[in-house]
C-alpha positions in Angstrom: 0.3 -0.3 -0.8 0.9 3.1 -1.1 1.8 5.7 1.0 -0.4 8.6 1.6 -3.4 6.2 0.6 -7.0 6.3 1.2 -7.3 2.4 1.3 -7.2 2.0 5.0 -8.1 -1.8 4.6 -11.1 -2.0 6.7 -13.8 -4.8 6.1 -17.3 -5.0 6.4 -16.6 -7.5 8.1 -14.6 -5.7 10.5 -16.9 -2.8 11.7 -18.4 -4.0 14.5 -15.4 -4.2 16.2 -14.5 -1.6 16.5 -17.8 0.7 16.0 -18.9 -1.6 19.3 -21.6 1.0 18.7 -23.4 -1.1 17.0 -24.5 -4.0 19.1 -26.4 -3.9 22.4 -24.4 -3.9 26.0 -25.2 -8.0 26.5 -23.8 -8.4 22.6 -20.1 -6.6 23.9 -19.7 -8.2 27.2 -20.7 -11.2 24.8 -17.6 -10.7 22.5 -15.9 -9.5 25.8 -15.6 -12.7 27.7 -15.3 -14.4 24.4 -12.8 -12.4 22.8 -10.5 -12.5 26.5 -10.6 -16.3 26.6 -9.4 -17.2 23.1 -6.9 -14.5 24.1 -5.7 -16.7 27.0 -6.0 -19.5 25.4 -4.0 -18.7 21.9 -1.2 -17.7 23.9 -0.9 -21.2 25.1 1.1 -22.4 23.1 3.0 -20.1 22.5 3.8 -20.6 26.2 4.3 -24.2 26.8 6.6 -24.2 23.8 8.6 -21.8 25.6 8.5 -23.8 29.0 9.9 -26.5 27.0 11.8 -25.4 24.2 13.8 -22.8 25.7 13.6 -22.4 29.6 13.7 -26.5 29.8 11.0 -26.4 33.2 7.9 -27.4 33.4 6.3 -24.5 35.4 3.6 -26.4 37.8 1.7 -23.0 38.0 1.8 -21.9 34.3 -0.2 -25.4 33.3 -2.1 -24.5 36.4 -3.1 -20.8 34.7 -3.6 -23.0 31.1 -5.8 -25.4 32.8 -7.9 -22.4 33.9 -7.7 -20.0 31.0 -9.2 -23.8 28.6 -11.8 -23.8 31.5 -12.8 -20.5 31.1 -13.1 -20.8 27.1 -15.3 -23.5 27.4 -17.3 -22.0 30.1 -18.0 -18.6 27.8 -18.5 -20.4 25.3 -20.9 -22.4 26.5 -22.6 -19.5 28.1 -22.3 -17.0 25.0 -24.1 -20.2 23.2 -27.0 -20.5 25.3 -28.0 -17.4 24.9 -28.0 -17.0 21.9 -31.7 -17.0 19.7 -31.9 -18.8 16.6 -35.0 -18.2 14.1 
Protein backbone atom coordinates (compact mmCIF):
# COMPACT_ATOMS: atom_id res chain seq x y z
CA UNK A 1 0.00 0.00 0.00
CA UNK A 2 1.34 3.41 -0.91
CA UNK A 3 2.00 6.07 1.63
CA UNK A 4 -0.91 8.46 1.92
CA UNK A 5 -3.31 6.02 0.30
CA UNK A 6 -6.98 6.50 1.12
CA UNK A 7 -7.60 2.73 1.33
CA UNK A 8 -7.28 1.91 5.00
CA UNK A 9 -7.82 -1.82 4.53
CA UNK A 10 -10.98 -1.97 6.64
CA UNK A 11 -13.60 -4.47 5.69
CA UNK A 12 -17.31 -4.47 6.57
CA UNK A 13 -16.76 -7.55 8.72
CA UNK A 14 -14.54 -5.54 11.06
CA UNK A 15 -17.07 -2.79 11.56
CA UNK A 16 -18.73 -4.22 14.72
CA UNK A 17 -15.30 -4.57 16.32
CA UNK A 18 -14.24 -1.05 15.39
CA UNK A 19 -17.63 0.50 16.21
CA UNK A 20 -18.93 -1.34 19.27
CA UNK A 21 -21.83 1.14 19.56
CA UNK A 22 -23.50 -0.80 16.74
CA UNK A 23 -23.83 -3.76 19.10
CA UNK A 24 -26.05 -3.94 22.13
CA UNK A 25 -24.61 -3.99 25.66
CA UNK A 26 -25.17 -7.75 25.98
CA UNK A 27 -23.46 -8.42 22.63
CA UNK A 28 -20.47 -6.29 23.64
CA UNK A 29 -20.15 -8.18 26.92
CA UNK A 30 -20.30 -11.53 25.13
CA UNK A 31 -17.78 -10.39 22.53
CA UNK A 32 -15.34 -9.16 25.18
CA UNK A 33 -15.66 -12.36 27.20
CA UNK A 34 -15.14 -14.54 24.17
CA UNK A 35 -12.15 -12.54 22.90
CA UNK A 36 -10.51 -12.49 26.33
CA UNK A 37 -10.92 -16.22 26.87
CA UNK A 38 -9.73 -16.99 23.34
CA UNK A 39 -6.66 -14.78 23.85
CA UNK A 40 -5.81 -16.66 27.04
CA UNK A 41 -6.07 -20.04 25.34
CA UNK A 42 -4.39 -18.74 22.18
CA UNK A 43 -1.29 -17.62 24.07
CA UNK A 44 -0.92 -20.97 25.87
CA UNK A 45 0.78 -22.88 23.00
CA UNK A 46 3.49 -20.23 22.71
CA UNK A 47 4.09 -20.21 26.45
CA UNK A 48 4.22 -24.01 26.55
CA UNK A 49 6.75 -23.93 23.70
CA UNK A 50 8.87 -21.46 25.69
CA UNK A 51 8.71 -23.71 28.73
CA UNK A 52 9.70 -26.82 26.81
CA UNK A 53 12.30 -25.53 24.37
CA UNK A 54 13.71 -22.29 25.79
CA UNK A 55 13.60 -22.64 29.55
CA UNK A 56 13.76 -26.46 29.60
CA UNK A 57 11.50 -26.60 32.64
CA UNK A 58 7.80 -27.06 33.23
CA UNK A 59 6.19 -24.50 35.50
CA UNK A 60 3.35 -26.10 37.46
CA UNK A 61 1.79 -22.71 38.15
CA UNK A 62 1.75 -21.94 34.41
CA UNK A 63 0.27 -25.35 33.63
CA UNK A 64 -2.53 -24.72 36.14
CA UNK A 65 -3.20 -21.29 34.61
CA UNK A 66 -3.36 -22.81 31.11
CA UNK A 67 -5.88 -25.37 32.35
CA UNK A 68 -7.94 -22.59 33.99
CA UNK A 69 -7.87 -20.59 30.75
CA UNK A 70 -9.12 -23.61 28.83
CA UNK A 71 -11.92 -24.14 31.36
CA UNK A 72 -12.80 -20.44 31.17
CA UNK A 73 -13.04 -20.62 27.38
CA UNK A 74 -15.28 -23.68 27.63
CA UNK A 75 -17.50 -21.89 30.15
CA UNK A 76 -17.72 -18.75 28.01
CA UNK A 77 -18.55 -20.78 24.91
CA UNK A 78 -21.22 -22.70 26.82
CA UNK A 79 -22.70 -19.47 28.18
CA UNK A 80 -22.62 -17.67 24.84
CA UNK A 81 -24.13 -20.59 22.96
CA UNK A 82 -26.97 -20.82 25.49
CA UNK A 83 -27.77 -17.12 25.29
CA UNK A 84 -27.91 -16.87 21.51
CA UNK A 85 -31.44 -17.34 20.25
CA UNK A 86 -31.93 -18.78 16.81
CA UNK A 87 -34.57 -17.82 14.25
